[in-house]
Backbone of each chain as nested JSON, in Angstrom:
{
  "chains": [
    {"id": "A", "residues": [
      {"number": 1, "name": "MET", "atoms": {"N": [0.86, -1.205, 0.0], "CA": [0.0, 0.0, 0.0], "C": [0.889, 1.244, 0.0]}},
      {"number": 2, "name": "ARG", "atoms": {"N": [0.427, 2.255, -0.718], "CA": [1.136, 3.536, -0.741], "C": [0.709, 4.358, 0.484]}},
      {"number": 3, "name": "TYR", "atoms": {"N": [1.659, 4.994, 1.133], "CA": [1.358, 5.79, 2.321], "C": [1.913, 7.203, 2.186]}},
      {"number": 4, "name": "LEU", "atoms": {"N": [1.192, 8.127, 2.796], "CA": [1.666, 9.501, 2.933], "C": [1.88, 9.761, 4.416]}},
      {"number": 5, "name": "LEU", "atoms": {"N": [3.074, 10.181, 4.778], "CA": [3.36, 10.536, 6.171], "C": [3.66, 12.032, 6.232]}},
      {"number": 6, "name": "ILE", "atoms": {"N": [2.969, 12.724, 7.117], "CA": [3.226, 14.159, 7.305], "C": [3.522, 14.398, 8.781]}},
      {"number": 7, "name": "TYR", "atoms": {"N": [4.391, 15.365, 9.054], "CA": [4.704, 15.611, 10.474], "C": [4.884, 17.085, 10.792]}},
      {"number": 8, "name": "ASP", "atoms": {"N": [4.624, 17.377, 12.052], "CA": [5.001, 18.637, 12.703], "C": [5.885, 18.254, 13.869]}},
      {"number": 9, "name": "ILE", "atoms": {"N": [7.144, 18.57, 13.787], "CA": [8.071, 18.272, 14.891], "C": [8.954, 19.502, 15.059]}},
      {"number": 10, "name": "THR", "atoms": {"N": [8.848, 20.146, 16.202], "CA": [9.555, 21.426, 16.356], "C": [11.045, 21.247, 16.641]}},
      {"number": 11, "name": "HIS", "atoms": {"N": [11.418, 20.186, 17.357], "CA": [12.82, 19.996, 17.737], "C": [13.626, 19.522, 16.525]}},
      {"number": 12, "name": "ASP", "atoms": {"N": [14.629, 20.326, 16.131], "CA": [15.362, 20.066, 14.88], "C": [15.98, 18.67, 14.824]}},
      {"number": 13, "name": "GLY", "atoms": {"N": [16.67, 18.279, 15.901], "CA": [17.364, 16.994, 15.894], "C": [16.39, 15.837, 15.785]}},
      {"number": 14, "name": "THR", "atoms": {"N": [15.278, 15.962, 16.479], "CA": [14.261, 14.907, 16.452], "C": [13.633, 14.818, 15.067]}},
      {"number": 15, "name": "ARG", "atoms": {"N": [13.344, 15.973, 14.48], "CA": [12.755, 15.984, 13.137], "C": [13.696, 15.303, 12.145]}},
      {"number": 16, "name": "SER", "atoms": {"N": [14.973, 15.593, 12.285], "CA": [15.954, 15.008, 11.4], "C": [16.024, 13.483, 11.57]}},
      {"number": 17, "name": "LYS", "atoms": {"N": [15.93, 13.007, 12.829], "CA": [15.952, 11.561, 13.081], "C": [14.726, 10.876, 12.476]}},
      {"number": 18, "name": "VAL", "atoms": {"N": [13.571, 11.511, 12.618], "CA": [12.335, 10.917, 12.076], "C": [12.389, 10.909, 10.544]}},
      {"number": 19, "name": "ALA", "atoms": {"N": [12.928, 11.975, 9.968], "CA": [13.096, 12.005, 8.505], "C": [13.985, 10.852, 8.053]}},
      {"number": 20, "name": "ASP", "atoms": {"N": [15.07, 10.595, 8.806], "CA": [15.975, 9.487, 8.458], "C": [15.253, 8.14, 8.502]}},
      {"number": 21, "name": "VAL", "atoms": {"N": [14.386, 7.956, 9.5], "CA": [13.619, 6.703, 9.578], "C": [12.742, 6.554, 8.325]}},
      {"number": 22, "name": "CYS", "atoms": {"N": [12.075, 7.628, 7.956], "CA": [11.199, 7.588, 6.76], "C": [12.007, 7.206, 5.514]}},
      {"number": 23, "name": "LEU", "atoms": {"N": [13.16, 7.828, 5.354], "CA": [14.001, 7.539, 4.188], "C": [14.533, 6.102, 4.249]}},
      {"number": 24, "name": "ASP", "atoms": {"N": [14.89, 5.638, 5.455], "CA": [15.366, 4.259, 5.629], "C": [14.33, 3.243, 5.154]}},
      {"number": 25, "name": "TYR", "atoms": {"N": [13.055, 3.573, 5.332], "CA": [11.996, 2.649, 4.929], "C": [11.555, 2.883, 3.486]}},
      {"number": 26, "name": "GLY", "atoms": {"N": [12.344, 3.654, 2.769], "CA": [12.106, 3.783, 1.328], "C": [11.106, 4.847, 0.921]}},
      {"number": 27, "name": "LEU", "atoms": {"N": [10.671, 5.661, 1.893], "CA": [9.751, 6.741, 1.52], "C": [10.543, 7.858, 0.839]}},
      {"number": 28, "name": "ASN", "atoms": {"N": [9.883, 8.563, -0.052], "CA": [10.49, 9.719, -0.723], "C": [9.997, 11.002, -0.078]}},
      {"number": 29, "name": "ARG", "atoms": {"N": [10.911, 11.943, 0.074], "CA": [10.518, 13.231, 0.646], "C": [9.891, 14.057, -0.468]}},
      {"number": 30, "name": "ILE", "atoms": {"N": [8.585, 14.312, -0.386], "CA": [7.917, 15.081, -1.446], "C": [7.731, 16.536, -1.044]}},
      {"number": 31, "name": "GLN", "atoms": {"N": [7.829, 16.807, 0.263], "CA": [7.825, 18.183, 0.745], "C": [8.696, 18.204, 1.994]}},
      {"number": 32, "name": "TYR", "atoms": {"N": [8.893, 19.395, 2.545], "CA": [9.745, 19.525, 3.718], "C": [9.246, 18.629, 4.86]}},
      {"number": 33, "name": "SER", "atoms": {"N": [7.935, 18.516, 5.002], "CA": [7.35, 17.743, 6.111], "C": [6.459, 16.609, 5.626]}},
      {"number": 34, "name": "ALA", "atoms": {"N": [6.702, 16.106, 4.411], "CA": [5.828, 15.062, 3.859], "C": [6.649, 14.017, 3.104]}},
      {"number": 35, "name": "PHE", "atoms": {"N": [6.314, 12.758, 3.364], "CA": [7.012, 11.624, 2.759], "C": [5.978, 10.683, 2.159]}},
      {"number": 36, "name": "LEU", "atoms": {"N": [6.364, 10.06, 1.049], "CA": [5.413, 9.217, 0.321], "C": [6.116, 7.965, -0.16]}},
      {"number": 37, "name": "GLY", "atoms": {"N": [5.439, 6.831, -0.058], "CA": [6.031, 5.618, -0.606], "C": [5.254, 4.38, -0.252]}},
      {"number": 38, "name": "GLU", "atoms": {"N": [5.704, 3.255, -0.806], "CA": [5.07, 1.961, -0.574], "C": [5.597, 1.36, 0.719]}},
      {"number": 39, "name": "LEU", "atoms": {"N": [4.695, 0.786, 1.502], "CA": [5.079, 0.08, 2.724], "C": [4.265, -1.202, 2.841]}},
      {"number": 40, "name": "SER", "atoms": {"N": [4.912, -2.281, 3.203], "CA": [4.182, -3.501, 3.538], "C": [3.539, -3.28, 4.906]}},
      {"number": 41, "name": "PRO", "atoms": {"N": [2.535, -4.089, 5.263], "CA": [1.941, -3.938, 6.602], "C": [3.001, -4.052, 7.706]}},
      {"number": 42, "name": "ALA", "atoms": {"N": [3.939, -4.975, 7.551], "CA": [4.968, -5.148, 8.583], "C": [5.865, -3.912, 8.669]}},
      {"number": 43, "name": "HIS", "atoms": {"N": [6.267, -3.393, 7.529], "CA": [7.131, -2.204, 7.531], "C": [6.393, -0.973, 8.037]}},
      {"number": 44, "name": "GLN", "atoms": {"N": [5.114, -0.898, 7.762], "CA": [4.334, 0.239, 8.254], "C": [4.323, 0.245, 9.787]}},
      {"number": 45, "name": "ARG", "atoms": {"N": [4.137, -0.937, 10.371], "CA": [4.135, -1.039, 11.845], "C": [5.527, -0.723, 12.416]}},
      {"number": 46, "name": "GLU", "atoms": {"N": [6.545, -1.275, 11.8], "CA": [7.924, -1.031, 12.238], "C": [8.276, 0.449, 12.162]}},
      {"number": 47, "name": "LEU", "atoms": {"N": [7.885, 1.06, 11.062], "CA": [8.173, 2.488, 10.859], "C": [7.6, 3.322, 12.0]}},
      {"number": 48, "name": "LEU", "atoms": {"N": [6.332, 3.093, 12.341], "CA": [5.718, 3.884, 13.414], "C": [6.379, 3.597, 14.763]}},
      {"number": 49, "name": "LEU", "atoms": {"N": [6.772, 2.363, 14.968], "CA": [7.455, 1.994, 16.2], "C": [8.788, 2.741, 16.318]}},
      {"number": 50, "name": "LYS", "atoms": {"N": [9.543, 2.746, 15.231], "CA": [10.845, 3.432, 15.245], "C": [10.67, 4.943, 15.401]}},
      {"number": 51, "name": "VAL", "atoms": {"N": [9.649, 5.476, 14.741], "CA": [9.379, 6.917, 14.883], "C": [9.095, 7.237, 16.355]}},
      {"number": 52, "name": "HIS", "atoms": {"N": [8.26, 6.419, 16.984], "CA": [7.962, 6.572, 18.409], "C": [9.245, 6.603, 19.229]}},
      {"number": 53, "name": "GLN", "atoms": {"N": [10.129, 5.664, 18.95], "CA": [11.377, 5.564, 19.71], "C": [12.239, 6.81, 19.529]}},
      {"number": 54, "name": "ARG", "atoms": {"N": [12.267, 7.356, 18.305], "CA": [13.11, 8.514, 18.019], "C": [12.598, 9.8, 18.662]}},
      {"number": 55, "name": "LEU", "atoms": {"N": [11.314, 9.822, 19.01], "CA": [10.745, 11.077, 19.527], "C": [11.302, 11.449, 20.901]}},
      {"number": 56, "name": "GLY", "atoms": {"N": [11.66, 10.446, 21.695], "CA": [12.124, 10.746, 23.045], "C": [11.059, 11.536, 23.783]}},
      {"number": 57, "name": "LYS", "atoms": {"N": [11.456, 12.624, 24.431], "CA": [10.499, 13.416, 25.217], "C": [9.889, 14.549, 24.394]}},
      {"number": 58, "name": "HIS", "atoms": {"N": [10.219, 14.608, 23.109], "CA": [9.803, 15.76, 22.327], "C": [8.38, 15.652, 21.771]}},
      {"number": 59, "name": "GLY", "atoms": {"N": [7.763, 16.793, 21.633], "CA": [6.405, 16.843, 21.108], "C": [6.396, 16.603, 19.608]}},
      {"number": 60, "name": "ALA", "atoms": {"N": [5.297, 16.045, 19.121], "CA": [5.197, 15.767, 17.692], "C": [3.754, 15.531, 17.308]}},
      {"number": 61, "name": "ASN", "atoms": {"N": [3.443, 15.861, 16.083], "CA": [2.172, 15.463, 15.478], "C": [2.545, 14.789, 14.168]}},
      {"number": 62, "name": "ILE", "atoms": {"N": [2.27, 13.496, 14.098], "CA": [2.635, 12.709, 12.918], "C": [1.392, 11.988, 12.431]}},
      {"number": 63, "name": "GLN", "atoms": {"N": [1.128, 12.081, 11.144], "CA": [-0.067, 11.444, 10.588], "C": [0.352, 10.602, 9.394]}},
      {"number": 64, "name": "LEU", "atoms": {"N": [-0.198, 9.398, 9.353], "CA": [0.104, 8.464, 8.274], "C": [-1.207, 8.066, 7.606]}},
      {"number": 65, "name": "PHE", "atoms": {"N": [-1.299, 8.321, 6.307], "CA": [-2.53, 8.019, 5.568], "C": [-2.251, 6.968, 4.5]}},
      {"number": 66, "name": "PRO", "atoms": {"N": [-3.035, 5.876, 4.482], "CA": [-2.937, 4.946, 3.356], "C": [-3.617, 5.585, 2.147]}},
      {"number": 67, "name": "LEU", "atoms": {"N": [-2.96, 5.516, 1.003], "CA": [-3.557, 6.09, -0.222], "C": [-3.829, 4.948, -1.191]}},
      {"number": 68, "name": "ASP", "atoms": {"N": [-5.086, 4.592, -1.322], "CA": [-5.407, 3.55, -2.289], "C": [-5.378, 4.148, -3.699]}},
      {"number": 69, "name": "GLU", "atoms": {"N": [-5.667, 3.312, -4.676], "CA": [-5.529, 3.74, -6.067], "C": [-6.398, 4.961, -6.381]}},
      {"number": 70, "name": "LYS", "atoms": {"N": [-7.598, 4.972, -5.793], "CA": [-8.53, 6.079, -6.047], "C": [-7.965, 7.409, -5.513]}},
      {"number": 71, "name": "ALA", "atoms": {"N": [-7.416, 7.351, -4.318], "CA": [-6.836, 8.559, -3.721], "C": [-5.618, 9.016, -4.535]}},
      {"number": 72, "name": "TRP", "atoms": {"N": [-4.846, 8.038, -4.981], "CA": [-3.627, 8.349, -5.721], "C": [-3.945, 8.974, -7.07]}},
      {"number": 73, "name": "VAL", "atoms": {"N": [-4.871, 8.342, -7.793], "CA": [-5.245, 8.833, -9.121], "C": [-5.936, 10.2, -9.021]}},
      {"number": 74, "name": "GLY", "atoms": {"N": [-6.622, 10.43, -7.917], "CA": [-7.394, 11.666, -7.772], "C": [-6.598, 12.832, -7.216]}},
      {"number": 75, "name": "ARG", "atoms": {"N": [-5.316, 12.646, -6.955], "CA": [-4.534, 13.734, -6.359], "C": [-4.334, 14.863, -7.379]}},
      {"number": 76, "name": "LYS", "atoms": {"N": [-4.186, 16.051, -6.864], "CA": [-3.884, 17.216, -7.716], "C": [-2.669, 17.895, -7.124]}},
      {"number": 77, "name": "SER", "atoms": {"N": [-1.877, 18.492, -7.997], "CA": [-0.737, 19.203, -7.439], "C": [-0.422, 20.473, -8.215]}},
      {"number": 78, "name": "ILE", "atoms": {"N": [0.158, 21.405, -7.513], "CA": [0.689, 22.636, -8.097], "C": [2.162, 22.665, -7.734]}},
      {"number": 79, "name": "GLU", "atoms": {"N": [3.014, 22.617, -8.736], "CA": [4.45, 22.636, -8.467], "C": [5.078, 23.695, -9.343]}},
      {"number": 80, "name": "ARG", "atoms": {"N": [5.597, 24.738, -8.739], "CA": [6.234, 25.766, -9.546], "C": [7.432, 26.37, -8.847]}},
      {"number": 81, "name": "GLU", "atoms": {"N": [8.382, 26.712, -9.663], "CA": [9.604, 27.347, -9.173], "C": [9.327, 28.823, -8.937]}},
      {"number": 82, "name": "GLU", "atoms": {"N": [10.101, 29.374, -8.022], "CA": [10.075, 30.824, -7.794], "C": [10.505, 31.519, -9.091]}},
      {"number": 83, "name": "ARG", "atoms": {"N": [9.733, 32.537, -9.515], "CA": [10.121, 33.255, -10.736], "C": [10.993, 34.457, -10.401]}},
      {"number": 84, "name": "GLN", "atoms": {"N": [11.898, 34.78, -11.3], "CA": [12.724, 35.977, -11.112], "C": [11.874, 37.207, -11.404]}},
      {"number": 85, "name": "ASN", "atoms": {"N": [12.288, 38.362, -10.812], "CA": [11.513, 39.594, -10.963], "C": [11.418, 40.088, -12.397]}},
      {"number": 86, "name": "ASN", "atoms": {"N": [12.461, 39.784, -13.193], "CA": [12.492, 40.332, -14.552], "C": [11.814, 39.422, -15.583]}},
      {"number": 87, "name": "GLU", "atoms": {"N": [11.143, 38.374, -15.112], "CA": [10.44, 37.496, -16.071], "C": [9.056, 38.037, -16.352]}}
    ]},
    {"id": "B", "residues": [
      {"number": 1, "name": "MET", "atoms": {"N": [-16.483, 14.83, -0.53], "CA": [-15.24, 14.051, -0.333], "C": [-14.313, 14.791, 0.631]}},
      {"number": 2, "name": "ARG", "atoms": {"N": [-13.641, 14.014, 1.465], "CA": [-12.66, 14.586, 2.391], "C": [-11.327, 14.755, 1.653]}},
      {"number": 3, "name": "TYR", "atoms": {"N": [-10.684, 15.885, 1.865], "CA": [-9.413, 16.161, 1.196], "C": [-8.335, 16.538, 2.205]}},
      {"number": 4, "name": "LEU", "atoms": {"N": [-7.122, 16.148, 1.866], "CA": [-5.95, 16.584, 2.614], "C": [-5.122, 17.464, 1.691]}},
      {"number": 5, "name": "LEU", "atoms": {"N": [-4.828, 18.676, 2.121], "CA": [-3.971, 19.575, 1.345], "C": [-2.689, 19.811, 2.133]}},
      {"number": 6, "name": "ILE", "atoms": {"N": [-1.55, 19.598, 1.489], "CA": [-0.257, 19.871, 2.128], "C": [0.532, 20.823, 1.233]}},
      {"number": 7, "name": "TYR", "atoms": {"N": [1.316, 21.689, 1.862], "CA": [2.086, 22.623, 1.032], "C": [3.488, 22.897, 1.55]}},
      {"number": 8, "name": "ASP", "atoms": {"N": [4.353, 23.238, 0.624], "CA": [5.663, 23.837, 0.88], "C": [5.639, 25.185, 0.174]}},
      {"number": 9, "name": "ILE", "atoms": {"N": [5.638, 26.25, 0.931], "CA": [5.667, 27.597, 0.332], "C": [6.64, 28.414, 1.16]}},
      {"number": 10, "name": "THR", "atoms": {"N": [7.73, 28.84, 0.537], "CA": [8.774, 29.493, 1.333], "C": [8.443, 30.95, 1.672]}},
      {"number": 11, "name": "HIS", "atoms": {"N": [7.744, 31.634, 0.777], "CA": [7.454, 33.051, 1.007], "C": [6.348, 33.199, 2.065]}},
      {"number": 12, "name": "ASP", "atoms": {"N": [6.707, 33.873, 3.172], "CA": [5.791, 33.943, 4.326], "C": [4.413, 34.51, 3.976]}},
      {"number": 13, "name": "GLY", "atoms": {"N": [4.404, 35.633, 3.261], "CA": [3.128, 36.296, 2.948], "C": [2.252, 35.413, 2.069]}},
      {"number": 14, "name": "THR", "atoms": {"N": [2.888, 34.754, 1.114], "CA": [2.149, 33.882, 0.202], "C": [1.592, 32.676, 0.952]}},
      {"number": 15, "name": "ARG", "atoms": {"N": [2.417, 32.111, 1.834], "CA": [1.964, 30.958, 2.622], "C": [0.756, 31.338, 3.474]}},
      {"number": 16, "name": "SER", "atoms": {"N": [0.826, 32.51, 4.037], "CA": [-0.277, 32.985, 4.868], "C": [-1.552, 33.178, 4.044]}},
      {"number": 17, "name": "LYS", "atoms": {"N": [-1.409, 33.7, 2.824], "CA": [-2.585, 33.885, 1.948], "C": [-3.204, 32.545, 1.562]}},
      {"number": 18, "name": "VAL", "atoms": {"N": [-2.354, 31.57, 1.251], "CA": [-2.868, 30.254, 0.853], "C": [-3.545, 29.574, 2.05]}},
      {"number": 19, "name": "ALA", "atoms": {"N": [-2.97, 29.748, 3.235], "CA": [-3.598, 29.203, 4.448], "C": [-4.99, 29.811, 4.627]}},
      {"number": 20, "name": "ASP", "atoms": {"N": [-5.105, 31.127, 4.394], "CA": [-6.4, 31.79, 4.533], "C": [-7.425, 31.221, 3.55]}},
      {"number": 21, "name": "VAL", "atoms": {"N": [-6.996, 30.934, 2.319], "CA": [-7.911, 30.343, 1.334], "C": [-8.407, 28.987, 1.856]}},
      {"number": 22, "name": "CYS", "atoms": {"N": [-7.487, 28.184, 2.362], "CA": [-7.87, 26.855, 2.876], "C": [-8.897, 26.987, 4.004]}},
      {"number": 23, "name": "LEU", "atoms": {"N": [-8.651, 27.91, 4.916], "CA": [-9.575, 28.105, 6.044], "C": [-10.911, 28.646, 5.554]}},
      {"number": 24, "name": "ASP", "atoms": {"N": [-10.864, 29.546, 4.56], "CA": [-12.095, 30.096, 3.976], "C": [-12.987, 28.996, 3.41]}},
      {"number": 25, "name": "TYR", "atoms": {"N": [-12.364, 27.941, 2.883], "CA": [-13.148, 26.852, 2.303], "C": [-13.49, 25.773, 3.33]}},
      {"number": 26, "name": "GLY", "atoms": {"N": [-13.285, 26.1, 4.593], "CA": [-13.739, 25.208, 5.654], "C": [-12.788, 24.094, 6.028]}},
      {"number": 27, "name": "LEU", "atoms": {"N": [-11.569, 24.146, 5.478], "CA": [-10.594, 23.129, 5.883], "C": [-10.051, 23.467, 7.274]}},
      {"number": 28, "name": "ASN", "atoms": {"N": [-9.678, 22.43, 8.009], "CA": [-9.068, 22.61, 9.331], "C": [-7.563, 22.437, 9.235]}},
      {"number": 29, "name": "ARG", "atoms": {"N": [-6.853, 23.292, 9.951], "CA": [-5.398, 23.16, 9.959], "C": [-5.042, 22.05, 10.939]}},
      {"number": 30, "name": "ILE", "atoms": {"N": [-4.512, 20.939, 10.428], "CA": [-4.162, 19.828, 11.315], "C": [-2.67, 19.813, 11.623]}},
      {"number": 31, "name": "GLN", "atoms": {"N": [-1.888, 20.492, 10.808], "CA": [-0.459, 20.679, 11.063], "C": [-0.089, 22.044, 10.494]}},
      {"number": 32, "name": "TYR", "atoms": {"N": [1.172, 22.431, 10.714], "CA": [1.61, 23.735, 10.235], "C": [1.409, 23.863, 8.719]}},
      {"number": 33, "name": "SER", "atoms": {"N": [1.65, 22.797, 7.984], "CA": [1.552, 22.827, 6.518], "C": [0.531, 21.844, 5.975]}},
      {"number": 34, "name": "ALA", "atoms": {"N": [-0.488, 21.506, 6.76], "CA": [-1.475, 20.505, 6.318], "C": [-2.874, 20.903, 6.762]}},
      {"number": 35, "name": "PHE", "atoms": {"N": [-3.801, 20.765, 5.818], "CA": [-5.189, 21.135, 6.059], "C": [-6.077, 19.974, 5.635]}},
      {"number": 36, "name": "LEU", "atoms": {"N": [-7.188, 19.799, 6.354], "CA": [-8.055, 18.653, 6.111], "C": [-9.513, 19.084, 6.182]}},
      {"number": 37, "name": "GLY", "atoms": {"N": [-10.329, 18.572, 5.291], "CA": [-11.757, 18.877, 5.39], "C": [-12.537, 18.409, 4.183]}},
      {"number": 38, "name": "GLU", "atoms": {"N": [-13.849, 18.58, 4.29], "CA": [-14.762, 18.178, 3.228], "C": [-14.852, 19.271, 2.177]}},
      {"number": 39, "name": "LEU", "atoms": {"N": [-14.832, 18.866, 0.909], "CA": [-15.006, 19.814, -0.2], "C": [-15.928, 19.182, -1.239]}},
      {"number": 40, "name": "SER", "atoms": {"N": [-16.848, 19.964, -1.743], "CA": [-17.639, 19.524, -2.899], "C": [-16.728, 19.6, -4.122]}},
      {"number": 41, "name": "PRO", "atoms": {"N": [-17.095, 18.907, -5.201], "CA": [-16.276, 19.019, -6.42], "C": [-16.103, 20.474, -6.871]}},
      {"number": 42, "name": "ALA", "atoms": {"N": [-17.17, 21.268, -6.779], "CA": [-17.084, 22.67, -7.208], "C": [-16.132, 23.459, -6.31]}},
      {"number": 43, "name": "HIS", "atoms": {"N": [-16.249, 23.253, -5.011], "CA": [-15.372, 23.973, -4.08], "C": [-13.918, 23.526, -4.197]}},
      {"number": 44, "name": "GLN", "atoms": {"N": [-13.723, 22.255, -4.517], "CA": [-12.351, 21.761, -4.696], "C": [-11.691, 22.495, -5.871]}},
      {"number": 45, "name": "ARG", "atoms": {"N": [-12.442, 22.644, -6.967], "CA": [-11.887, 23.349, -8.139], "C": [-11.63, 24.821, -7.82]}},
      {"number": 46, "name": "GLU", "atoms": {"N": [-12.601, 25.455, -7.177], "CA": [-12.468, 26.873, -6.802], "C": [-11.265, 27.095, -5.886]}},
      {"number": 47, "name": "LEU", "atoms": {"N": [-11.118, 26.199, -4.93], "CA": [-10.006, 26.302, -3.973], "C": [-8.667, 26.308, -4.71]}},
      {"number": 48, "name": "LEU", "atoms": {"N": [-8.476, 25.373, -5.622], "CA": [-7.195, 25.311, -6.335], "C": [-6.986, 26.532, -7.218]}},
      {"number": 49, "name": "LEU", "atoms": {"N": [-8.07, 27.005, -7.798], "CA": [-8.0, 28.212, -8.626], "C": [-7.55, 29.415, -7.784]}},
      {"number": 50, "name": "LYS", "atoms": {"N": [-8.164, 29.567, -6.621], "CA": [-7.807, 30.699, -5.746], "C": [-6.384, 30.563, -5.22]}},
      {"number": 51, "name": "VAL", "atoms": {"N": [-5.98, 29.334, -4.916], "CA": [-4.608, 29.12, -4.459], "C": [-3.626, 29.553, -5.553]}},
      {"number": 52, "name": "HIS", "atoms": {"N": [-3.918, 29.139, -6.794], "CA": [-3.102, 29.552, -7.944], "C": [-2.979, 31.073, -8.004]}},
      {"number": 53, "name": "GLN", "atoms": {"N": [-4.102, 31.744, -7.854], "CA": [-4.118, 33.214, -7.939], "C": [-3.269, 33.837, -6.835]}},
      {"number": 54, "name": "ARG", "atoms": {"N": [-3.308, 33.268, -5.632], "CA": [-2.586, 33.846, -4.497], "C": [-1.07, 33.656, -4.617]}},
      {"number": 55, "name": "LEU", "atoms": {"N": [-0.642, 32.677, -5.424], "CA": [0.795, 32.382, -5.487], "C": [1.603, 33.492, -6.123]}},
      {"number": 56, "name": "GLY", "atoms": {"N": [0.978, 34.218, -7.063], "CA": [1.732, 35.258, -7.759], "C": [2.948, 34.644, -8.413]}},
      {"number": 57, "name": "LYS", "atoms": {"N": [4.119, 35.266, -8.245], "CA": [5.334, 34.768, -8.879], "C": [6.112, 33.808, -7.975]}},
      {"number": 58, "name": "HIS", "atoms": {"N": [5.542, 33.498, -6.808], "CA": [6.308, 32.726, -5.829], "C": [6.243, 31.22, -6.071]}},
      {"number": 59, "name": "GLY", "atoms": {"N": [7.318, 30.558, -5.707], "CA": [7.403, 29.11, -5.843], "C": [6.539, 28.404, -4.816]}},
      {"number": 60, "name": "ALA", "atoms": {"N": [6.072, 27.233, -5.176], "CA": [5.225, 26.472, -4.254], "C": [5.15, 25.027, -4.694]}},
      {"number": 61, "name": "ASN", "atoms": {"N": [4.978, 24.16, -3.728], "CA": [4.61, 22.779, -3.996], "C": [3.377, 22.508, -3.143]}},
      {"number": 62, "name": "ILE", "atoms": {"N": [2.263, 22.254, -3.82], "CA": [0.99, 22.056, -3.13], "C": [0.392, 20.752, -3.633]}},
      {"number": 63, "name": "GLN", "atoms": {"N": [-0.014, 19.903, -2.723], "CA": [-0.581, 18.608, -3.106], "C": [-1.923, 18.446, -2.406]}},
      {"number": 64, "name": "LEU", "atoms": {"N": [-2.891, 17.984, -3.182], "CA": [-4.246, 17.777, -2.654], "C": [-4.625, 16.324, -2.9]}},
      {"number": 65, "name": "PHE", "atoms": {"N": [-4.942, 15.602, -1.815], "CA": [-5.285, 14.187, -1.923], "C": [-6.733, 13.954, -1.485]}},
      {"number": 66, "name": "PRO", "atoms": {"N": [-7.528, 13.3, -2.32], "CA": [-8.857, 12.888, -1.853], "C": [-8.681, 11.695, -0.916]}},
      {"number": 67, "name": "LEU", "atoms": {"N": [-9.354, 11.717, 0.219], "CA": [-9.264, 10.602, 1.174], "C": [-10.626, 9.945, 1.273]}},
      {"number": 68, "name": "ASP", "atoms": {"N": [-10.755, 8.78, 0.666], "CA": [-12.036, 8.079, 0.782], "C": [-12.127, 7.429, 2.157]}},
      {"number": 69, "name": "GLU", "atoms": {"N": [-13.231, 6.744, 2.4], "CA": [-13.48, 6.194, 3.732], "C": [-12.363, 5.247, 4.165]}},
      {"number": 70, "name": "LYS", "atoms": {"N": [-11.868, 4.472, 3.207], "CA": [-10.832, 3.484, 3.527], "C": [-9.536, 4.178, 3.976]}},
      {"number": 71, "name": "ALA", "atoms": {"N": [-9.164, 5.237, 3.255], "CA": [-7.959, 5.987, 3.613], "C": [-8.145, 6.658, 4.975]}},
      {"number": 72, "name": "TRP", "atoms": {"N": [-9.359, 7.149, 5.212], "CA": [-9.632, 7.875, 6.453], "C": [-9.605, 6.94, 7.652]}},
      {"number": 73, "name": "VAL", "atoms": {"N": [-10.284, 5.792, 7.492], "CA": [-10.36, 4.833, 8.591], "C": [-8.981, 4.225, 8.872]}},
      {"number": 74, "name": "GLY", "atoms": {"N": [-8.175, 4.112, 7.824], "CA": [-6.87, 3.475, 7.976], "C": [-5.758, 4.397, 8.439]}},
      {"number": 75, "name": "ARG", "atoms": {"N": [-6.061, 5.659, 8.692], "CA": [-5.002, 6.585, 9.096], "C": [-4.492, 6.24, 10.5]}},
      {"number": 76, "name": "LYS", "atoms": {"N": [-3.242, 6.581, 10.744], "CA": [-2.637, 6.384, 12.072], "C": [-2.025, 7.708, 12.473]}},
      {"number": 77, "name": "SER", "atoms": {"N": [-2.024, 8.002, 13.74], "CA": [-1.386, 9.247, 14.142], "C": [-0.663, 9.115, 15.469]}},
      {"number": 78, "name": "ILE", "atoms": {"N": [0.349, 9.924, 15.621], "CA": [1.072, 10.067, 16.884], "C": [0.958, 11.539, 17.249]}},
      {"number": 79, "name": "GLU", "atoms": {"N": [0.323, 11.821, 18.368], "CA": [0.173, 13.222, 18.789], "C": [0.591, 13.323, 20.238]}},
      {"number": 80, "name": "ARG", "atoms": {"N": [1.664, 14.024, 20.486], "CA": [2.095, 14.158, 21.877], "C": [2.698, 15.523, 22.134]}},
      {"number": 81, "name": "GLU", "atoms": {"N": [2.457, 15.971, 23.343], "CA": [2.987, 17.256, 23.788], "C": [4.452, 17.091, 24.184]}},
      {"number": 82, "name": "GLU", "atoms": {"N": [5.183, 18.167, 24.068], "CA": [6.559, 18.2, 24.579], "C": [6.511, 17.929, 26.085]}},
      {"number": 83, "name": "ARG", "atoms": {"N": [7.365, 17.01, 26.556], "CA": [7.402, 16.745, 27.998], "C": [8.439, 17.614, 28.687]}},
      {"number": 84, "name": "GLN", "atoms": {"N": [8.169, 17.966, 29.936], "CA": [9.144, 18.731, 30.716], "C": [10.273, 17.797, 31.136]}},
      {"number": 85, "name": "ASN", "atoms": {"N": [11.444, 18.392, 31.388], "CA": [12.622, 17.595, 31.766], "C": [12.438, 16.818, 33.061]}},
      {"number": 86, "name": "ASN", "atoms": {"N": [11.64, 17.372, 33.984], "CA": [11.525, 16.734, 35.303], "C": [10.393, 15.703, 35.359]}},
      {"number": 87, "name": "GLU", "atoms": {"N": [9.798, 15.388, 34.209], "CA": [8.737, 14.373, 34.218], "C": [9.312, 12.976, 34.062]}}
    ]}
  ]
}
């Protein structure tokens, strides 16, 4: 199943550790605070467990959404580079 | 349909304008860069149109995912407050 993980983590070191866990499990960073990728049920459970461990005493809001084919096909995006003033 | 909107927008004023559009359309801010809520097909189109207009020349990465019942029921979250050192 494809998953989207998004987080709010204020502590820099903790955020960096959680990002590393996401990348270790093969998720791609699609935004500063958002990761996307395929996870087996076992890896999904492991990922959340490791994220929990990395948080230590720090506050966090982490949300993981399964995206089935319908959600994936129905996504919309706006992606644009910053334009220079003289363009 | 329930939608999740996530964004990366570096320009502060632009990010604030896009956040206002999301709130205007009844989405709830669930994280610093993530909004969630119900949108009709017409409102979903209008929302993206207004977001486009607010961007001006600034760079942005904005993703909108429809979350059907299965995606919604299957979500997992970790939400915890920062703990004090003496706890």
